[in-house]
C-alpha positions in Angstrom: -21.4 101.6 -55.6 -23.3 104.0 -58.1 -21.7 102.8 -61.1 -22.4 99.0 -60.1 -25.9 99.8 -59.4 -26.3 101.5 -62.8 -24.6 98.5 -64.6 -27.0 96.0 -62.7 -29.9 98.0 -64.2 -28.6 98.0 -67.9 -28.5 94.1 -67.5 -32.4 94.0 -66.7 -35.0 93.6 -69.3 -37.3 96.1 -69.8 -40.6 94.4 -68.7 -38.8 93.0 -65.6 -37.5 96.5 -64.9 -41.0 98.0 -65.0 -42.1 95.6 -62.4 -39.4 96.0 -60.3 -39.5 99.6 -60.8 -43.4 99.8 -59.3 -42.5 97.7 -56.2 -39.1 99.1 -55.5 -39.6 102.6 -56.4 -39.0 104.2 -53.2 -35.9 102.1 -52.6 -34.4 103.5 -55.9 -35.4 107.1 -55.6 -33.9 107.1 -52.4 -30.8 105.3 -53.6 -30.4 107.6 -56.6 -31.2 110.9 -54.8 -29.3 113.8 -55.7 -29.2 117.1 -57.5 -28.5 116.8 -61.1 -31.6 115.9 -62.6 -35.2 116.7 -61.7 -38.6 115.1 -62.6 -40.9 118.3 -63.2 -43.9 116.4 -62.4 -43.1 115.7 -58.8 -40.0 118.2 -58.3 -38.0 115.5 -56.9 -34.1 115.5 -57.7 -31.7 112.8 -58.6 -28.2 112.0 -59.2 -29.4 110.0 -62.5 -32.4 108.8 -63.7 -32.9 105.2 -64.9 -32.1 103.4 -68.3 -35.3 102.2 -70.3 -36.2 101.0 -73.6 -37.6 98.3 -75.3 -35.2 96.9 -78.5 -32.6 99.2 -77.3 -32.3 100.6 -74.2 -31.7 104.7 -73.5 -29.9 105.6 -70.5 -30.9 108.2 -68.0 -34.9 108.5 -69.2 -36.9 106.8 -66.6 -37.5 109.0 -63.4 -37.0 107.1 -60.4 -40.1 108.8 -58.5 -43.0 109.1 -61.0 -41.7 106.3 -63.5 -42.1 109.2 -66.1 -40.1 109.3 -69.7 -39.1 112.1 -71.9 -42.8 112.2 -73.4 -44.3 112.3 -70.1 -42.1 115.3 -68.8 -42.4 117.2 -71.9 -46.3 116.6 -71.9 -46.4 117.8 -68.3 -44.4 120.8 -69.0 -46.4 121.9 -71.9 -49.9 121.4 -70.2 -48.6 123.3 -67.1 -47.0 126.2 -69.0 -48.9 126.8 -71.8 -52.3 125.7 -71.1 -55.0 126.1 -68.6 -55.2 122.3 -68.1 -54.8 122.5 -64.3 -56.7 125.7 -63.5 -60.1 125.7 -65.8 -62.9 123.2 -65.8 -62.1 120.5 -68.1 -64.3 117.4 -69.4 -61.1 115.1 -70.0 -60.8 111.8 -71.4 -57.5 109.9 -71.2 -56.6 106.7 -73.0 -54.2 104.4 -71.6 -53.6 106.4 -68.7 -50.0 106.5 -67.8 -48.8 106.0 -64.0 -47.0 109.1 -64.3 -50.1 111.2 -64.4 -53.1 109.2 -63.4 -53.1 109.8 -59.6 -52.3 113.6 -60.1 -55.1 114.3 -62.7 -57.4 112.2 -60.8 -56.9 114.5 -57.7 -57.4 117.6 -59.9 -60.6 119.4 -58.7 -61.0 121.2 -61.9 -61.1 118.2 -64.2 -63.9 116.0 -64.9 -61.5 112.9 -65.7 -62.4 109.9 -67.3 -59.9 107.2 -68.4 -60.6 104.1 -71.3 -58.7 101.5 -72.3 -59.4 98.1 -73.9 -57.3 96.3 -71.4 -56.1 98.7 -68.5 -57.0 98.1 -65.1 -56.8 102.0 -64.4 -59.7 102.4 -67.3 -62.9 103.8 -66.1 -64.7 102.5 -69.2 -63.3 99.6 -71.3 -63.7 100.7 -74.8 -62.1 100.1 -78.2 -60.8 103.2 -79.7 -62.3 102.4 -83.2 -65.6 102.1 -81.8 -66.0 104.6 -78.8 -69.2 104.2 -76.7 -69.4 108.1 -76.0 -71.6 111.0 -77.8 -70.1 113.5 -80.1 -68.7 116.6 -79.1 -68.3 115.4 -75.3 -64.5 116.2 -74.0 -62.6 119.5 -73.9 -59.5 117.8 -73.8 -58.4 114.3 -75.2 -54.9 112.4 -74.4 -54.1 109.8 -76.4 -50.2 109.1 -76.2 -48.4 106.4 -77.8 -51.8 104.4 -78.4 -52.1 104.9 -82.3 -49.1 103.1 -83.1 -50.9 100.1 -81.9 -53.8 100.2 -84.0 -54.1 98.6 -87.3 -56.9 101.2 -88.3 -55.5 104.4 -86.9 -57.7 106.3 -89.6 -61.1 105.1 -87.8 -59.1 105.8 -84.4 -58.8 109.5 -85.3 -62.4 109.9 -86.7 -63.6 108.8 -83.4 -61.0 110.9 -81.4 -62.2 113.7 -83.5 -66.1 112.8 -83.2 -66.0 113.0 -79.3 -63.6 116.1 -79.0 -65.8 119.5 -78.6 -65.7 122.1 -81.1 -62.6 124.2 -80.0 -61.2 121.2 -77.8 -58.0 120.2 -77.7 -56.4 116.8 -78.2 -52.9 115.9 -77.8 -52.0 112.8 -79.7 -48.1 111.9 -79.1 -46.8 108.7 -80.9 -43.4 107.7 -81.3 -42.3 109.0 -84.5 -38.9 109.1 -86.9 -38.8 112.8 -88.1 -36.2 111.6 -90.6 -38.9 109.6 -92.5 -41.3 111.7 -94.6 -43.7 108.6 -95.0 -44.9 106.3 -92.4 -43.7 102.9 -92.6 -45.9 99.7 -92.2 -45.5 96.2 -93.1 -47.8 93.6 -92.1 -46.0 90.8 -93.8 -43.5 90.7 -91.1 -45.1 88.5 -88.5 -41.9 87.3 -86.4 -42.2 89.1 -83.3 -38.4 89.8 -82.6 -38.2 90.9 -86.1 -41.2 93.4 -85.7 -39.4 94.6 -82.4 -36.2 95.3 -84.3 -38.0 97.3 -87.1 -41.0 98.9 -85.5 -39.3 99.5 -81.8 -41.9 97.1 -80.0 -43.4 93.8 -81.2 -47.0 95.1 -80.8 -46.3 98.1 -83.0 -47.7 98.1 -86.4 -46.0 101.0 -88.2 -43.4 104.1 -88.0 -44.9 107.2 -88.2 -43.2 109.7 -90.3 -43.6 113.3 -90.7 -46.7 112.9 -92.9 -48.5 111.9 -89.5 -49.5 115.6 -88.9 -50.9 116.1 -92.3 -53.0 112.5 -91.7 -54.6 114.2 -88.6 -55.4 117.3 -90.8 -56.9 115.1 -93.2 -59.4 114.0 -90.4 -60.1 117.8 -89.9 -58.1 118.5 -87.1 -56.2 121.6 -86.6 -52.7 120.7 -85.8 -50.0 122.7 -84.3 -46.3 120.8 -84.3 -45.2 122.1 -80.8 -41.4 122.0 -80.7 -41.5 122.9 -77.2 -38.0 121.7 -76.2 -36.9 124.7 -78.6 -38.9 126.9 -76.3 -37.0 125.6 -72.9 -33.5 126.7 -71.6 -31.3 124.2 -72.9 -30.0 123.9 -69.3 -33.6 122.7 -68.2 -33.8 120.1 -71.4 -30.9 118.3 -70.1 -32.1 118.8 -66.3 -35.5 117.2 -67.1 -33.9 114.6 -69.3 -36.2 115.7 -72.3 -35.7 114.4 -75.8 -34.5 117.6 -77.8 -36.6 118.2 -80.8 -39.8 115.7 -79.9 -42.7 117.4 -81.4 -45.9 117.3 -79.5 -48.9 117.3 -81.9 -51.5 119.5 -80.4 -54.6 119.2 -82.3 -58.0 121.4 -82.0 -61.7 121.0 -83.4 
């Protein structure tokens, strides 16, 4: 039955799978309950995680309970184990808030927590990342993850993030990244959505970031730590939490 269930999930297109997951999350979590893999965000364990992917599905990556992906679980572990995010008073600005985090961050009494996005219904402030309605030097922490690859003028967006971050503040700016590429790739002449999805991973991505991403952030003024946190976690936990080995967290300071 478990094998048949996974085969069915593998045939469902990603947008439909996401909608089904939100509605059917309690049933799916119950069906997959086990002790092989654990979501560190809520501590629940499962026989397997769900498949996920746009152009190409990845197996065993979507948590049945929080709907977190590899990057969410990695970020949670880093914030929880390496920072005072969950204990010290912080003024936080969160772009395009992820479902895996939104309710938990909102409940944190130490956080003065604001969400922003141009379209998300979870956004407290509807705003263009290239023209933010916030004063300079406002936020202790900025979370802006898997957003910049959608923004045509990412230089302007980075400048705005730097402007509203407090001196000494921390911004975590995760992006999908091909570490085998030295240089970021973009091509605006590719307009067909299927072709863009094939080349860029999603039809609405405007570039594939390479290793030069970190230096671009530095050119804006950020001090950047290229945090390879999976190499600081025991290998058995990397597997148990279903993390992407070698994924880099761009931890940026002003």
